[in-house]
C-alpha positions in Angstrom: 165.3 180.6 152.2 163.8 180.0 155.6 165.8 178.1 158.2 162.6 176.4 159.5 161.0 173.6 157.5 157.8 173.5 159.7 154.5 173.3 158.0 151.0 172.1 158.8 151.9 168.6 157.6 155.3 168.3 159.3 154.2 169.7 162.7 154.8 167.1 165.4 151.7 166.8 167.6 152.6 163.9 169.9 155.8 164.7 171.8 156.1 168.1 170.4 158.9 169.0 172.8 161.1 166.5 170.9 160.6 168.1 167.6 163.1 170.2 165.6 162.4 172.0 162.3 165.7 173.6 161.6 167.1 173.1 158.2 170.6 172.3 159.4 169.3 169.6 161.8 167.3 167.9 159.0 170.3 168.0 156.6 172.6 166.5 159.2 170.4 163.5 159.7 169.8 163.1 156.0 173.6 163.1 155.4 174.3 160.6 158.2 171.7 157.9 157.5 171.9 155.7 154.4 168.4 154.3 153.9 165.0 156.1 153.6 161.5 154.8 153.4 159.3 156.3 150.7 155.5 156.2 151.3 153.2 156.8 148.3 149.7 155.9 147.0 149.7 153.2 144.3 146.4 152.2 142.8 144.5 153.2 145.9 147.0 151.4 148.3 149.6 152.9 150.5 153.1 151.4 149.6 156.3 151.9 151.5 159.6 151.3 149.7 163.1 151.3 151.3 165.9 152.8 149.2 169.3 154.5 149.5 169.3 158.3 149.1 171.6 161.3 148.9 171.4 165.0 149.2 172.7 167.8 146.9 172.0 171.2 148.3 168.3 171.7 149.1 167.2 168.5 147.2 166.9 164.9 148.3 167.6 162.4 145.6 167.0 158.6 145.1 167.2 156.2 142.3 165.7 152.9 141.1 165.0 150.9 138.0 163.6 153.0 135.2 160.0 151.7 135.7 160.1 151.3 139.5 157.2 152.8 141.4 159.4 154.5 143.9 160.8 156.7 141.1 158.7 156.6 137.9 155.6 156.1 139.9 156.4 158.8 142.5 157.3 161.7 140.2 154.6 164.3 140.2 152.8 162.7 143.2 152.7 163.4 146.9 155.1 161.3 149.0 156.1 161.0 152.6 159.7 160.0 153.4 161.0 158.8 156.7 164.5 158.0 158.0 165.1 156.7 161.5 168.2 155.8 163.6 167.6 153.5 166.5 170.1 154.5 169.1 169.2 152.4 172.2 166.6 150.7 174.3 165.1 152.5 177.3 164.3 150.1 180.1 162.0 151.5 182.7 160.5 150.1 185.9 157.1 149.7 184.3 156.1 148.4 181.0 154.2 151.6 180.3 157.4 153.8 180.5 159.6 151.6 178.3 160.8 153.4 175.2 163.6 153.6 172.7 166.2 156.3 172.0 166.1 157.4 168.3 166.5 160.2 165.8 163.9 160.4 163.1 163.3 162.8 160.2 160.1 163.0 158.1 159.7 164.9 154.8 156.7 165.7 152.7 156.8 166.8 149.0 156.4 166.0 145.3 159.4 164.5 143.6 160.4 165.4 140.0 162.2 163.2 137.5 165.8 164.0 136.6 165.7 163.6 132.8 168.8 165.4 131.6 171.5 162.7 131.0 174.4 164.8 132.1 172.6 165.7 135.4 171.6 162.1 136.0 175.2 161.0 135.5 176.5 163.7 137.9 174.0 162.7 140.5 174.8 159.0 140.2 178.4 159.8 140.7 177.5 161.8 143.8 175.6 158.8 145.1 178.4 156.3 144.6 181.0 158.7 146.1 178.8 159.2 149.1 179.7 155.7 150.2 183.4 155.8 149.3 185.1 159.0 148.3 186.6 158.9 144.8 185.3 155.4 144.0 183.4 156.5 140.9 186.6 157.3 139.0 188.0 153.9 139.8 185.0 152.0 138.4 184.4 150.6 134.9 182.7 153.6 133.0 179.0 153.5 133.2 177.3 152.5 129.9 174.6 154.5 128.1 172.1 151.6 128.5 172.7 151.5 132.2 171.9 155.2 132.5 168.7 154.7 130.5 167.7 151.8 132.7 168.0 153.9 135.8 165.5 156.5 137.1 166.7 159.4 139.3 164.2 161.7 141.1 164.7 164.6 143.4 162.5 166.4 145.9 162.9 169.9 147.3 163.5 169.8 151.0 160.9 172.3 152.1 158.5 170.5 154.5 160.2 168.4 157.2 160.6 167.7 160.9 163.1 165.9 163.1 162.0 164.1 166.3 164.5 162.9 168.8 164.3 160.9 172.0 167.6 160.5 174.0 168.4 159.8 177.7 167.3 157.5 180.5 163.8 156.3 181.3 161.3 158.6 183.0 159.8 156.5 185.7 156.8 157.5 187.8 157.9 158.7 191.2 156.0 155.9 192.9 158.0 153.3 190.9 161.5 154.5 191.8 161.9 151.9 194.6 160.7 149.0 192.5 163.4 146.3 192.6 164.3 146.0 188.9 167.1 147.4 186.9 166.3 150.4 184.9 168.5 152.4 182.4 169.6 152.6 178.8 171.0 149.8 176.6 172.9 151.9 174.0 173.3 150.7 170.5 176.7 151.1 168.8 177.3 150.4 165.1 180.6 149.9 163.3 181.7 148.7 159.9 183.3 145.2 159.8 186.5 144.1 158.1 186.4 144.2 154.2 185.2 140.9 152.7 186.8 140.3 149.2 184.7 139.4 146.2 185.2 136.0 144.6 187.8 137.3 142.1 190.4 137.9 144.8 191.0 141.6 143.9 193.5 143.5 145.9 192.3 145.0 149.2 191.5 148.7 148.5 191.9 151.7 150.8 188.2 152.6 151.0 187.2 156.0 152.4 183.8 155.1 153.8 181.8 158.3 154.3 179.1 156.6 156.2 181.4 155.6 159.1 179.2 157.5 161.6 176.4 155.0 161.2 
């Protein structure tokens, strides 16, 4: 399988020097970020739906209610998926040169429904354990009606691009002496202390896989 995921659709045209089409770069960002935005056509309108996702090998997965348009309505149709991490504000000496630092990945493809109950169950387990390793085995066993009420779809990762902007502002040479502060305001995220549910259960030792976010 090719290491490049570049295609006519995924080729970045504005800011092409910031683009990366390597499979490992795409996979790393998919594995780090927790929420994707799914764009699709619904009854002649463009609809964008945010949802959590996960990756298994060369496939991107997501789930929803059995009749949700992001799953049942997306299977067999073209979709565009984007994930983006805002990493900081870029404050220049002119309004025109202000920007943001970010890492973004965009994918194109046609999802397919996961209909085999055993495969659906295995993928839902992978999804839960993505957030906290081993948590699935600690939970109340999932019921058959819950599996039937949940749609899972997957999309082959074959057409994608990453676009990244990092670093300080790029001011015009004529603006360098303008008397205003310029630089980066970097954004840092971290998980907060655990907040117990109302039933007062004992504090767990959670292994949060998404701690990089």
